[in-house]
C-alpha positions in Angstrom: -29.9 45.8 31.8 -27.7 43.3 29.9 -29.0 41.5 27.1 -30.3 38.0 27.9 -28.6 34.9 26.2 -30.9 32.6 24.1 -29.8 29.1 25.3 -32.6 27.4 23.5 -31.1 27.8 20.1 -28.7 25.5 18.5 -26.0 28.4 18.8 -26.4 30.2 22.1 -26.4 34.0 21.4 -27.5 37.4 22.5 -27.9 38.8 19.0 -31.4 37.6 18.2 -30.0 35.2 15.7 -33.5 33.5 15.3 -34.7 36.8 13.7 -32.4 36.4 10.7 -33.1 32.9 9.4 -30.5 33.2 6.4 -27.6 34.1 8.9 -28.9 31.4 11.4 -28.8 28.8 8.6 -25.3 29.9 7.5 -24.0 29.7 10.9 -25.7 26.3 11.6 -24.1 25.2 8.4 -20.7 26.2 9.8 -21.2 24.6 13.2 -20.5 20.9 12.2 -17.5 22.0 10.3 -16.2 23.7 13.5 -16.9 20.5 15.4 -15.1 18.5 12.9 -12.2 20.8 13.3 -12.4 20.5 17.1 -12.5 16.9 17.0 -9.5 16.8 14.6 -7.4 19.5 16.1 -8.7 20.2 19.6 -7.7 18.3 22.9 -9.6 15.3 21.4 -8.3 12.4 23.6 -10.3 14.0 26.5 -13.5 14.7 24.6 -15.4 12.1 26.7 -14.3 13.5 29.9 -16.4 15.8 32.3 -14.5 19.1 32.8 -15.4 21.7 35.4 -15.8 24.6 33.0 -17.0 28.2 33.2 -19.8 28.9 30.7 -21.0 32.4 29.8 -24.7 32.9 30.7 -24.8 36.7 30.6 -22.8 39.6 29.3 -23.4 41.7 32.6 -20.2 42.3 34.4 -21.4 40.7 37.5 -22.4 37.0 37.6 -21.8 36.6 33.9 -20.8 32.9 34.1 -21.8 29.6 35.7 -19.7 26.6 36.5 -20.3 23.0 36.0 -19.0 19.7 34.8 -19.3 19.4 31.1 -17.8 17.4 28.2 -15.9 19.8 25.9 -17.8 18.8 22.6 -21.1 19.7 24.5 -19.6 23.0 25.5 -22.2 25.8 24.5 -19.9 27.9 22.3 -22.0 30.9 21.4 -22.1 34.5 20.1 -22.2 37.1 22.8 -21.7 40.9 22.3 -21.4 43.4 25.0 -24.6 45.5 25.6 -25.1 48.2 23.1 -24.6 51.7 24.1 -27.5 53.9 23.1 -26.4 56.8 20.7 -22.8 55.6 20.7 -20.4 57.9 18.9 -17.1 57.2 17.3 -14.4 58.4 19.7 -11.2 58.8 17.6 -9.7 59.3 14.2 -11.1 61.1 11.2 -14.7 60.1 12.0 -14.6 61.1 15.7 -17.9 62.5 16.8 -20.1 60.6 14.0 -22.6 58.0 14.9 -20.9 54.6 15.5 -21.3 52.4 12.5 -23.8 49.4 12.7 -22.8 48.3 9.1 -19.3 48.1 7.5 -18.4 51.3 5.8 -17.7 50.4 2.2 -14.5 52.4 2.0 -13.1 50.3 4.9 -14.5 47.0 4.1 -11.1 45.3 3.0 -9.1 46.7 6.1 -11.8 45.6 8.5 -12.0 42.2 7.1 -8.2 41.9 7.2 -8.1 42.9 10.9 -10.9 40.6 11.8 -9.5 37.6 10.1 -6.0 38.1 11.6 -7.4 38.3 15.1 -9.8 35.3 14.3 -6.9 33.1 13.1 -5.0 33.3 16.4 -7.9 31.8 18.3 -8.0 28.3 16.7 -4.2 28.4 16.3 -3.6 28.4 20.1 -6.0 25.4 20.5 -3.9 23.5 17.8 -0.6 24.5 19.5 -1.9 23.3 23.0 -3.9 20.1 21.9 -1.6 17.4 23.4 -0.6 19.3 26.5 -3.3 17.6 28.8 -1.4 14.3 28.6 1.4 15.8 30.7 -0.7 18.0 33.0 1.1 18.5 36.3 -2.4 18.4 38.1 -6.0 18.2 37.4 -6.3 21.9 38.4 -3.8 22.8 35.7 -5.6 20.4 33.1 -8.9 22.0 33.8 -7.4 25.5 33.2 -5.9 24.5 29.9 -9.3 23.1 28.8 -11.0 26.4 30.0 -8.5 28.4 27.8 -9.2 26.0 24.9 -13.0 26.2 25.0 -12.7 30.0 25.3 -10.5 30.4 22.4 -13.1 28.4 20.4 -15.7 30.8 21.6 -13.6 33.7 20.4 -13.3 32.2 17.1 -17.2 32.0 17.0 -17.2 35.7 17.9 -15.2 36.6 14.9 -16.9 34.3 12.7 -20.3 35.7 13.5 -18.9 39.2 12.4 -17.6 37.8 9.1 -20.9 36.0 8.4 -23.1 38.9 9.3 -21.3 41.8 7.7 -19.1 40.5 5.0 -21.3 38.3 2.8 -19.8 35.8 0.6 -16.3 37.0 1.3 -16.9 36.6 5.1 -18.2 33.1 4.6 -15.2 32.0 2.6 -12.9 33.5 5.3 -14.7 31.6 8.0 -14.1 28.3 6.0 -10.5 29.2 5.5 -10.1 29.6 9.3 -10.8 25.9 9.9 -8.3 24.9 7.0 -5.2 26.6 8.1 -3.1 24.7 10.7 -0.6 26.0 13.3 2.9 24.9 12.0 1.8 23.5 8.8 4.6 24.4 6.3 2.1 24.5 3.4 -0.9 26.2 5.1 0.2 27.8 8.3 -1.4 30.3 10.7 -1.1 33.9 9.7 1.2 35.2 12.5 4.5 33.5 13.2 4.1 33.0 17.0 1.0 31.0 16.4 3.1 28.5 14.5 5.5 27.9 17.4 5.2 24.4 19.0 3.9 24.3 22.5 5.3 21.1 23.8 5.7 21.7 27.4 3.8 23.4 30.3 6.7 26.0 30.7 5.9 27.0 27.1 2.2 27.1 27.7 2.5 29.3 30.8 4.9 31.7 28.9 2.4 31.7 25.9 -0.6 32.4 28.2 1.4 35.1 30.0 3.0 36.9 27.0 1.1 35.9 23.9 -2.4 36.1 25.3 -1.5 39.4 26.8 -0.8 40.7 23.2 -4.3 39.5 22.5 -5.6 41.6 25.4 -4.0 44.7 23.8 -5.2 43.9 20.4 -8.7 43.4 21.8 -8.5 46.7 23.8 -7.6 48.4 20.5 -10.5 46.9 18.6 -12.9 47.5 21.4 -12.5 51.2 20.6 -13.6 50.7 17.0 -16.1 53.0 15.2 -17.5 49.6 13.8 -19.8 49.0 16.8 -20.5 45.2 16.4 -16.7 44.6 16.4 -16.2 46.9 19.5 -19.0 45.1 21.4 -17.6 41.7 20.4 -14.1 42.5 21.7 -15.3 44.1 24.9 -16.9 40.8 25.9 -13.9 38.7 24.8 -11.7 40.8 27.1 -13.8 39.4 30.1 -12.7 35.9 29.2 -9.2 36.8 28.1 -8.3 37.9 31.6 -8.5 34.3 32.8 -5.9 33.2 30.2 -3.3 35.7 31.5 -4.1 34.8 35.1 -3.3 31.1 34.1 0.1 32.3 32.6 1.1 34.6 35.4 0.1 32.3 38.3 1.4 29.2 36.5 4.9 30.8 36.0 4.8 32.0 39.6 4.2 28.6 41.0 7.1 27.2 38.9 9.2 30.0 40.3 8.1 29.3 43.8 8.9 25.7 43.4 12.3 26.5 42.2 12.9 28.8 45.3 11.6 26.0 47.7 14.3 23.5 46.2 17.0 26.2 46.4 16.3 26.7 50.1 16.1 23.1 50.8 19.3 22.3 48.8 21.3 25.5 48.9 24.5 24.0 47.2 22.9 22.5 44.2 20.9 23.4 41.2 17.0 22.8 41.3 17.4 20.6 38.3 19.2 18.0 40.5 15.9 17.8 42.5 13.4 17.8 39.6 12.7 21.4 39.5 13.3 24.2 36.9 16.2 26.6 37.7 15.6 30.4 37.6 18.2 30.8 34.7 16.2 28.4 32.4 13.0 30.3 33.3 14.7 33.5 32.2 15.6 32.0 28.9 12.0 31.0 28.3 10.8 34.5 29.3 13.3 35.9 26.8 12.1 33.7 24.0 8.3 34.2 24.4 8.3 37.9 25.3 10.5 38.8 22.3 8.3 36.5 19.9 5.2 38.4 21.3 6.8 41.7 20.8 6.7 40.8 17.1 3.0 40.5 17.1 2.5 44.4 17.3 4.1 44.7 13.8 6.6 47.4 12.5 7.5 50.4 14.7 6.6 52.8 11.9 3.5 51.6 10.0 1.3 53.1 7.4 -1.3 50.5 8.2 -1.5 51.6 11.8 -2.0 55.2 10.6 -4.7 54.1 8.2 -6.5 52.0 10.9 -6.4 54.8 13.4 -7.3 57.5 10.9 -10.2 55.4 9.7 -11.5 55.1 13.2 -11.1 51.4 12.8 -8.7 50.6 15.6 -7.8 52.9 18.5 -5.2 52.9 21.2 -5.8 50.7 24.3 -8.2 52.7 26.5 -8.3 55.4 24.0 -11.2 57.2 25.6 -9.9 56.9 29.2 -6.0 57.6 28.7 -5.8 60.0 25.8 -6.9 63.6 25.4 -6.1 64.0 21.7 -8.3 61.6 19.7 -7.3 62.9 16.2 -3.6 62.4 16.7 -3.1 64.5 13.6 -0.8 67.1 15.1 1.1 64.9 17.4 4.5 63.3 16.9 6.4 60.5 18.6 10.1 59.9 18.8 11.3 56.3 18.2 14.5 54.5 18.3 15.0 52.8 14.9 17.8 51.1 13.1 19.2 52.9 10.1 21.2 50.0 8.7 24.4 50.8 10.7 23.3 52.2 14.1 20.3 52.9 16.3 19.0 56.5 15.9 16.1 58.6 17.0 13.5 59.5 14.5 10.4 61.6 15.1 7.4 60.3 13.1 3.7 61.3 13.0 1.8 59.8 16.0 -0.5 57.9 13.7 2.4 56.0 12.1 3.6 55.1 15.5 0.4 53.4 16.8 2.0 50.0 16.9 4.8 51.2 19.1 2.4 52.9 21.4 0.5 49.7 21.8 3.8 47.7 22.3 4.9 50.2 25.0 1.6 49.7 27.0 2.2 45.9 26.6 5.7 45.9 27.9 4.5 47.9 30.8 1.8 45.4 31.4 4.3 42.5 31.2 6.5 44.3 33.7 3.9 44.1 36.4 3.8 40.3 35.9 7.6 40.0 36.2 7.4 42.2 39.3 4.9 39.7 40.8 7.4 36.9 40.2 10.3 38.7 41.6 8.3 39.3 44.8 7.9 35.7 45.2 11.8 35.2 44.7 12.3 38.0 47.3 10.0 36.4 49.8 12.4 33.3 49.8 15.3 35.7 50.4 17.1 34.6 47.2 19.3 37.1 45.3 17.9 36.9 41.8 15.9 39.1 39.7 13.9 38.1 36.5 13.5 40.6 33.8 12.1 41.3 30.4 14.7 41.5 27.6 15.1 44.7 25.7 12.5 45.2 22.9 15.3 45.1 20.3 16.3 41.6 21.4 15.6 38.6 19.1 13.2 40.5 16.8 12.0 39.1 13.5 9.5 41.8 12.6 10.0 45.6 12.5 13.0 47.8 12.1 15.2 45.6 14.3 14.6 42.3 12.5 17.6 40.6 11.2 20.1 42.7 13.3 21.6 41.2 16.5 21.2 42.9 19.8 21.8 41.5 23.2 19.4 41.3 26.1 20.3 44.9 27.0 19.6 46.1 23.5 23.3 46.5 22.6 24.3 45.9 19.0 26.3 42.5 18.4 27.9 40.8 15.5 26.5 37.6 14.1 29.5 35.7 15.4 29.1 37.0 19.0 25.4 36.2 18.9 26.2 32.6 18.0 28.6 32.5 20.9 26.0 33.9 23.4 22.5 33.1 22.3 22.5 30.0 24.5 22.9 32.3 27.5 19.7 34.1 26.5 17.4 31.7 24.7 16.5 28.1 25.5 19.0 25.6 24.2 18.3 22.2 22.9 19.5 20.8 26.2 17.0 23.1 28.1 14.2 21.9 25.9 15.0 18.3 26.3 15.3 18.7 30.2 12.0 20.6 30.4 10.4 17.8 28.2 11.9 15.1 30.6 9.8 16.7 33.4 6.7 16.5 31.5 5.3 13.3 33.2 1.6 13.4 33.9 0.3 13.8 37.4 -3.4 13.0 37.0 -4.3 11.8 40.5 -6.8 14.0 42.3 -5.3 16.4 44.8 -1.7 15.6 43.7 0.9 17.7 41.7 4.1 17.3 39.8 7.3 18.1 41.7 8.5 21.0 39.4 5.5 23.3 40.3 3.9 24.4 43.4 0.2 24.0 44.0 -2.0 27.1 43.7 -3.0 29.4 46.7 -6.7 28.6 46.1 -8.8 26.5 43.8 -11.4 27.5 41.3 -14.8 29.0 42.1 -14.3 28.5 45.8 -13.3 24.8 45.5 -10.3 23.2 47.0 -7.2 22.3 45.1 -8.2 18.5 45.4 -11.6 19.1 43.9 -12.6 16.8 40.9 -11.8 19.4 38.2 -11.5 16.7 35.6 -13.3 13.4 35.9 -10.9 11.0 34.2 
């Protein structure tokens, strides 16, 4: 039986917030500050519009959400943890077999806080990055999906702030305040991770972001969902339920742009889709290269003492740790990695615990490939001889052993001069970005869609594409 959600409280929750008056007061004190942030940095020009949003009403896997028109500032952001498992044991690391922690273990307090703050910081960052996109939405269906992603990123911030307030005392409250003060792209007070300071000025960027960067979020949440700190694990398990929609938006959004490119190529076989208001496949490939390589950086260095500490401390496991892996101590295991020794790529065997970032990155790349296969199937259905791909993991890296060294899209070493000559073949040029921006003309009429993207195969929650997803 899933825990019921208390919707009578100022802050909807299933953690019996009303039984801890001090915590309730602290979070209710944070709420107006959060709303001030939303009203400054969210999609504020649409605050008075009714949006067809999905709202969590249960943490049960079946029927956990309801749909209805609501204004975004009235959305019931809340604190929802997956159901507690009785007699839960820690599944991995040095504490495997012990009872799962219901309080923060003192020796891991700083590590846990750092992990939670880093995850929490990505949630408001993406809202800030996307705040103006609705003005150029290609359809009301897409505008609604953007807003759904935005309000859920806001809820994921609430999820992490609850953990900070509940388990980290004064430090946690200060971190929660700081989360509302950093700003994506601000040179003086930026968001913690580089990708979350990149501007998202077009819908092609947005779909790439939700495909690749939100997928990084999926794998970080999968790792934290294994944590020996049970409140964090339960929080992340429920966040994963909502995160799936964000990746759906990215994968199908890109698929619809690709479909439209293919339609234009069939209609006008002797010309570039750009000549007919579409986005050509070469440009799409360059955006894939940019966003997938930027998101590869989010996993951190290939060899990492932090990853070893987090795994050994039973704080952060591998994705699907209990389902996919047999050796949950990883003490005797090793992993052979390709690394850069300063002059060439060499193989190096390192303790498995030090390679946990790379284990996660490999799972992530494999998951990305499934999305690319989905796009290539669309191209194939149109009989077009073209194949989209992921760049090599060494390509365009700014973090890890390959940062600062130039490799081509196949992972071959390049000189800086050769890179300067060729980078326009692989990454969006200024001309590409200007062209994509030129397409960003709003199409806000019910049932209509912009010419550079195909309509979806089906609408939301059984509704048609021409449903009033946003009441402008």
